[in-house]
N, C-alpha and C positions, 0 to 999 in steps of 0.2 A: 656704293657712291653713285649718286643719281648723276644723269647725263649733264654735262656743263662744261666749264672751262678746265675741269680738272686734267684733259688731255693736254692742254696748252702748254703745260710744262711738267706735267706727271710723266709724259713720254721722256722728258729729258732729266728732270729733277729725281723723278722716280727712280732712277738708277744709282742716283748720287754716288758716283763714282770717286775714287780714292785717289790721294794725291801721292807726288813722287817724294817729297820730303816731309818728315814727320814735323810735329810741332811740340815744343817744350820738352825735346828729348824723346819723345815716344814716335817711333815710326809704326805705319800701319803693317799688317800682315798681309792684307790684299791689297792691290791697287788697280785703279782703273781711270780712264781718261775721257772726256766727251770731245770730239773734234768739231770743226766747223761743219762738216756734212752732219753731225748730229744735232747741231743748232738750227740748221735749215730744215731737217725733218721736223723736229718741234715746232718750229714757226709755222711749216705748213699745216701741222695738225692743230695749232692753236687758232688758224682762221677757220678751220671747220667748227670748231667747239664755239669761237665766239660769236660766228653767224648765228648758231643755235641759240645762244643767249640773248642776243639783240632783239629777237622777235618776243622775248618774254617782258621787254620794258613796257611799263605803263606810262602814257602821257597824260598830263592834266588837261582839263577843259580851260578855254579861253573865253572869258564873257566880260562886258562892259558897256557903255554908254557911249554913244556918238553923236556928234552934231554935224552934219554936212550941209552946207548952203542950199544945194539943188534939191535935197530930201529931207532936212528937216532933223528933228531930234527922233530916238530910238535907242533899242537895246539889242545888241549882237551877242552871239554865242558859236564858238567853234568847239565841237565836242565830238566824243567817240573817236579820237585819234588811236589808230592801230599801224603798226609796222608791218608793212604788205610784203616787203622784199627787200634785200640787202646783199651787196657785193662787196666784199673784201677782197682787193686785187694783191696788194702788196704787203708783205710782212717780214720782218726781220729780227733775229734775236742777237745781240751784242753783248760782249763781257763788258762788266764795270769791273775793273781790277780792284781787288780788296773789297768789294762790296755784294755783287751778284750777276744779275742780268739786266739788260735793257730791251723792252719789246716795243718795235715801233710797226706801226700800220699806215698805209699811205694810199691815196689815189683810190678812194673807196667812196661808195654811194649807199643811201638808204632811201627806199620809197614809203610815204606815210598816207594813209587814206582816213577821211574824217567826214563829219557832216557840219553843215552851217545852218543857222536860222537867225533871221531877224525879225523884231517886232517893233511897229510904228502904230500907235494908236490902236486900231482895230485891224490893221494890216499885219498878216503874217507870211513871212517868205522862207523857204527851206532848200536845201540841196546838199550836195555832197562837194568834196575837193579833194584833190591830189596834189601832194608835196614831194619833189624830187629835191633830195639832199646830197649836195654833190661836194666833192671834194673833201672828204672826211679824212682826218689824219688822228692817229692816237698814238701815244707813248706813255709808258708806264714803266718804272724800275722795279724790280723783283729782287729785294734784299734777303739774303740767305744766311742762316744762323743756325743754332743748335740748341735743344733743351736740354733739361737737367738728365733726361733718360738716356741722352746719347743720339736721339733721332733729329732728322733736320727740321728746320723752320723757314717758313718763306712769308714775307709780308709785303704789301703793295705801297710804294712811296711815288710822289711826284708824278702823279696821273696827270694827263691833259689831253683835251680832245678838242680839235678845232674844225670848224665848219667853214668850208669858203663860200659855198653860194647855196640859196634856196629858190626854187623855181615851182610856183603855185599855179595850179589849173583849177577854177572855180565854175562850177556849174549855172547856167543861166546866164543871162545878159544883164550882169550886175557889176559894170566896171568900178563904180565907186567901193563896191564891198572889196575888190581887188586892191584899191588903192588903201583902204582901211586896214586890211590884212597888212600889208607892207609897211603902214605908218605905225600900227600898235601892236601886231603881233608877232611879227616875223623876227625881231631882234629877241623876243622873251622865249619864242619857241626855239630859237637856234641855243640860246643860252641853257634852257631845259634839256635839250637833246645833249649837249655838250655835257653837262653834271650828271645827267642820266647814265650816259657810257661810261663815265669814271665810277660812279656808284656800284653800276653791275661787275665792273672789273673788280672793285674792292671786296664786294660781297663774294666773288666766285673765288678769290684768292682765299679768302678767310674760311668760306664754308665748303668749299670744294678742294681747292688744290692742297690746303695744309692738312685737313683731315687725310687726305689721299696719302701725302708724304708719311703720315704717322702709321701707315699700313707696312713701310719698310720694317723687316724684322730686325730688333735688337739682338736677339738671340735666335738660333735655330738647332734643332735637333738633326744630329747626324746618324746615330743609333742609340741604342739602349746604354752606353758607356759616354760617347762624346757629344758635347755641344758645341756652337761657335758662338762668340761674341761678334756680333755686327755694329756695335755702337760706334758712334763717331770719336775720332780722337781731337778733331776740332771742327769747326764751323766750316763748311763748304768754301774752298777759295776761287774766287775768279782770277785767273791771269791773264797775260796779253793775249795769248792764243789758245787757251783750253780752260774748261771747267775742272776743277780737282776737288775731291772730297775724300776724308781719310776716316778709315775704319780700323778697329783693333784687328779683326780678322783672327781673334785668339781663341785657339782650342782648349777646352777645360773638361775636366772630368764632371758629368751632371750630377752625380751622387756625393761628390766632395771636391768642392772648387778649391784650390789655392792658388796664391799668387805665382806667376811666371818668373823664373829665376833670371832666365836670360834674355837680354833685351833684343827686339826686332831688328834685323840689319837692314840698312838702307837699299831700295832699288832704283835705278835708274833706267827708265823706259825709253825706247828708240823714238825719234821724230816721226811717227806713222800718222798717215791723216786719209788713207783710202777707206777706213770703215768708220761709223758713227762712234763706237766705243771701243776701247781696249781695256782688257783686264790684265793685272798681272798677280800671279799668287805665290809668294815667296815660299821656298823649300822650307822655311821656319816653320809656317802652319802646319805643313805634314810632318815636320820632324817633332814639333809638339805634340801632335796627334800619337806618333810612335812613343814617345816618352808617357803620355797618360795610360797608353794601352798596357805599356810595359809596367808600369807603376801598379796597376789596377790587376795584373796576372792575366791579363786578357790574351797576351801572346804566347802562355804556357798552354801545353797541351799533354793529354794522355792518350795512350793506345792501349787497349783491353782487346781480349780475344772478339768479342762480340761487336767489336767495331771493324773489324776485317771483313773483307768480301766473303760470300759463303764458299766461292769456288778458289780462294787463296790456298796455295800448296804449302803455305807456313801458318802454323796455329801458334798462339801465345800460351804455349804451356811447357813444362820443362822436358817432355818426352819429345815434342817437335823441334824443341830447340836445341836438341842434341848436335845438330852439324855445325851450328855457330859455336858451342862450347861444350864438349863431350861430358865434362865433369858434372854439369849442373844437373843431370838426371839422376846420377848417383848420389848426390848430396841431397837432393830435392826431389825424390820420386814422385811422378803424377801429381803435380802442382801447377797452379795457373801462374801466369807471368803478367806483370802490367810495366809499361814503358812511360816514364814522365819527361816530357822535353820542356826545357826552360830556356829561354832566351837570355844569354847572358848580360847584355845592355840592349838599351833601346836602340834598333836599327836606325841608320842614318841614311836619308834618301839624298843621293848624289844627283844633283841636276847640272848639265853641262848641255851645251849646245846640241841637240838632236839625241839626247840620251837621258833616261831615267833609270836609276839602278841602286840597289842595297845590297848589303853583304851581311846578313845576320849571322850571327854566332849563338850556337846553342850548345847545351849539354843534354843528353839523353842518359837518364839512368834507370835500370833496370831493376825491379823488385819482384821477388817471389812471395806469392801469398800464401803464407803459411795457415794449417789447419785451424788456427786460433782466430784467423782473418787479419793478423798482424801481417806487416809488409817488412820483409827482409831486403837490404840492398846487396846486390851480387855483382854489378858492374856499372862503369861509367864511361861514357863516350863524349868526345868532342865533334861538334858538327859545323861545317863552314859550307856556305853556298852563295853564289852571287844569282841575285834575282833582278830580272829586268821588268820594267813596269811600262805599261801602255795606258794613256789617259783618253777618254772621249769626253768632249762636251756636247751636251744638247741643250735645249733652250732654256733650261733653268739650272742644271746640275753639273758637276764633273763626275764622271763614273772612271773606275780604273780596273785594271786587270794586271795579275803577277803573271812572268813568263820565267820559271825558274831554271836555272842550270842544275846539273847533278851536284847532289850534295857530295862533299867529302868527309870521311870518319875516319876518326883516330881513336886509338884506346887510351884512356886516361887511367882507368883501374880494372881489375877484374880479381874479384874473391873466388872465382871458380876455375882458376887456371888459364890454359889456351883459350884465345877467343878469335875467331875467324872474323876480322873486321871488312874483308872484302865481300864475302858474303852477306854481312849485316848491312853494309851499304847498298848493296842491291836490293835487299828487302825495304829498306828506308825509302829508297828512291821511287820504288813501286808504290809505296803507302802515301807518300807526299804528293806523288803526281795524280793519284787516282783518288784521294781520299781528302788530305788536308788542304792542298791548294785549290781545289773547286769549291771547298766551303769558304775558304776566304775571299775568294773571287765572288761568290754569290753576296758576301758581306760588301764589297767593294761596289759592286754593280747597284746597290741601294743609292749610291751618289753623295757627293759633297755639294750642299746647296749654295747656289750663288744669291748675293745680297738683292733681290728684286722684288719690287711692291707687286700688287695685283694688275693682272691685264698686261703685264709686259713680257715680250717673248724676244728671244734673239734667234737670228738667222744669218746665213752666208758666213759662217763661222770660219776661221783662220786661226789654227793653233800652231804655236811654235815653242820649242824648249830652248830657253836661254840660259845662261849662266845664272844660277842660284835662283830662278823663278820661271814660272811657266806663263806664258803669254798668249792672249785670246783676243782676236780682233773680232768684232761683231757688228751686223746692223741690228736695228732694233724696230720691233713692230708693236704699237700699242693697238691692243684687242678691244675695240670699241664694244660697250655694253649698252 
């Protein structure tokens, strides 16, 4: 995106946060909210961007005939008008409930420099002039909507620009030319400037801000199995105190997307306003991810001998497995073993104040690899464990780590007689803690992407665990390019 008034609201709208209540019976899976502090930051960034754009305004030449008693008839021309400086001092972004936002700029000034020339018979005069435009006020409504792809839209409406006073300084001792300017040029130039400012804002919203909002991702990849749908549930909603925008936040299988059977629960955000933005991520999003992983078989695992550390005192063959079940070597001498772990059902993430936990239930089945390479089941075990999770937010992603308690093992079935459950439990915990969970944590470190467009970063993060959702407060920084 070229430098322009994109930052004016891309700082704010680019985040397009999500609402508290769903629309049409559909609740968002991720929620966020912009506060007055966020609006104030966007207004501040908007002044910087708008000043850059004002310098690009081109002003027309003004020419015509004059007839002055003391001078006679002639022709005049004010030309090569350029904006030399501008100072926008006061700005605010206010909410327009049910529509969008209203941008207001006041107490501002613009400096214009140009040239003049006069022709009368064979006499030619020329010089320069400076124009101080004072008391500039600008107001425009920014209407928010949604396109068919689920991305946000913005359009400018009701733009007005007003100039309180123009002060002109003309070089040379030509008082009559100054009077001519006031009588024939001033009101025209004032009208042109007012119209040009609104044209510039309209163009910037259409060519800079709207394309920038289109960079907001509708879908994002989480890993090679999961994707997340960030399309809007409804058009962004301006309320009395906050700007709310609604996304699905729906996790799906990238290879085989199917409708989600359970509706997203409603979240209620606390009334916080210290940060510019507040995100909330429903436990629904994580539990749908768990369900997709489970349906795809991604939570299942197998353990073979070559997967064990080289210094492991236990190997996966029938000879080494005699301490677990003495009869296995007699029945299957010198054969390899394989353990297949299956998660019985998709683990549910329990989100309660200050705590994230899940209690996966697994079954582990042991197989002997016969000389024909066929697998023969010899025992089946049930495994339960409590796993605590920690989450970390950086400026664009949510990353996680699992901290498991020791797994508890029970014998479901043995086809090789006595089975030492306690010894196997110790072996399994060693493997889980040193092999399986580190691999899972490496995957979780890849992160869960937040719905941010280009050049937006979050800082001063404040993370809380609430009932049924995760809550993140942050300040926003637009990285100028």
